[in-house]
N, C-alpha and C positions, 0 to 999 in steps of 0.2 A: 604656432603653438596650439596644439590641440587640447582637448579636455583630459587627455591621458597623461599629462605631465605630472610628475611627483609633487611639484609645488602647489598645484590646484588641489590635489588630494589632501595635502597637509592643511591647507586653509579650510577645506570642507570638514575635515576631522576636528580642527580647532573650534569651528562654529558649532558643530554638533555637541562637543564636550561642554562648551559654554552654555548651550541651551538646556541640555538634559542633565549634565553633571555626571561625574564618574560613577557614583553609587547607583544611579538609576540605569546607566548603561550596563553596569555589571549585572543587575537584576534582569534586564532585557536579554542580555547574552545568555544567562543561565536558563531563563525561560525558553528561549529559542532552542538551546541545546537539548533540553528535556523534551521539547515538542518534536524535534527531529528524531531523537532516540525512540520516543513513543511511536512515531510514524514507521520507523524501520521495524520495530517489534511487531506492529500491526500488520505490516506487509509480510513478515515471516509467518505469523499466525494465519493470515489469509491464504498464503500459498499452501500451508499444510492442510488447512480446512478444504481448500479447493481440490487437493489430491484425494481426500477422503470422500468428497461428494461427487466424484466423477461417476457417470453412469457406466454400467458394464458394457463390454463390447457387444455389438449386435450378434444375437444367436447364443449368448451365454446368459445363464441365470446367476445372479449375484448371491442369492441365498435360497436354498431349496426349501427351507422352513417357511419362507414367505409365501410360497405357492400353497394354496388351500384346495380343497376338493371342489370349490366353486369356480376355480380358474379353468378356462378352456384354452388348450394349447392349439394354435392354428398356425399353418404355414401359408404365407402369401404366395400366390402364383400370378403370372401375367395372363391376362385375358387374350385369347387368340381370335 
């Protein structure tokens, strides 16, 4: 008999309910659910923010208005 048998899980569940009580377990469950939901929402927001913060592809200028008259445009070449 391993630890995965249903009778062991029922005994563990009974002990946990006796220690914490059903009301406290309900509160813990709802808190855990809201934390998981907040984490998922944060991951979605982080993914959309990461897409907006991506640097432009090499050789492309993201915003021409950002370039001022003080900017020097240089092309890199290999030294021979």
